[in-house]
N, C-alpha and C positions, 0 to 999 in steps of 0.2 A: 504494500500500500504506500504509494509514493507521496512524499511530502510536496507541498506546493512550491513551484519555482517560477511560474509565469506570473506576470504583473497582475493580471485580472484575478488570478487565484489567490495571490498574496493579499490583495486589497479585500477580497471577500472573506478569506479565512484567517488572516493574520493581522487584521487591524484591531488594535487593543482599544478597549472602551474605558470610560471613567472609572468603573469599579475595578478593572484590571490594574490601572495605574495606582489606585488607592492601595491595593493589596501589594503591588510590586514595590511601592515605596518602603515597605517594611523590610525588604531584602536589601541589606546595606551594601555589599560589595557589587560593583558593576558587573563583574563576570557571572556572579550567582544570579543577579537580577536578569541578565540576558538569558542565561541557561534556563531559569525558571519560566520566563516568558516563552521561550521556544518550546519547552515541554507543554505548556498550556496550549499553545497554538497547535501542536501536533496532536494533543489529546482531543481537541475540538475537531480537527480535520487533519488527517484522515481517520482519527479515532483510536490512535494508539500512542503509547509513550515512545520517546526516543529509546532505542536499544542501548545497552552499555557500550560506550565509546562511539556511538553513531553521531555523525556530524550532519546537520541539515544542509540543504543546498545553500550555496553562497548567497543567492538572491534572497532567500528567506531570512538568513542571518542579518543581511544588510538592511532589509525592510524593518525588521523588528528592532534592530539596534538604533536605526534612525528615530523611530518612535520614542525610544527610551532616552535618546540623547547620549548614547555611549558609543564608543568606537567598536566596530564589529570585531576587531582583532582581540578584544578582551576575552572572547570566547575561548581562545587557546588556554586561558588560565582556569576555565571551568573544567574541573576534573571529571565531572560526570561519574564520580566514584559511587559505588553501590549505595552507601548510607545516605549521601546527599540526594541521589536520585530517588530513593525510597521516600525520604522525608518530603521532597518537593512534590512527588506524585501524590503522596498521601494528603498533603496540604491542598493541592489542586482539586483532588477528588472531594475533600470535605468542603472547601470553600465554594466550589462551583456545582455541587450537587451530583457529582458522578458517583456511581456505585459499581462494584465488581459483581458480576453474575457468573457463577460457576457454569462453564459450558456443558456440564453434565446435567444441569437442571433443565427442565423443559423450556423450550423456546416460547411456549404459550405464556409462561410467567413473564418472560422478557416482553412480549407483546402487551400484556396487561400493564406492566410497569411503564412501558413506553406511552401508552394511552393516558396515563396519569401524569405524564410530563417528567418522569424520572430519567435522568441521563444515565445511560449504561455504558460502562467501559469494560470491554472484554479483551484480554490478550492471551492467546495461547499460540503455539507454533502453527496451528492450522486454522484458527478462527479469530476474526477481529470484527466486532460489530460496534456501530456508533449511532446513537441517536435514532432519528426516524427516517433518515433519507439515505443511508449508506449501509449496504451489506456486502461483504466480500468474503 
């Protein structure tokens, strides 16, 4: 599931809102703020977290960095270490209303939750589902 790299997709899926900026202000270091914002954008679309050591497309990094007012090069200092990643993913899920659904659970339950407006984040090697408009 490819991350956005075309300008129209970046505008649509990686434009940060006022609530995002409010939350990201709490992340002090510029490299962690950029990494956190990129994780958020990836979880919104295409509906998955960045993998360990995965670097998003340069265009995505530049787009998000410009919005944050940081140099895109600071991402090289973002370690994407397992603990930081877990903490940031957990924070994003809690703050933005995502929940993990065990893929072994019935997909009927996923549909019912979806109708109630619950954001679902699923990541396994073979299945990744997001929101209401994307199934892969």
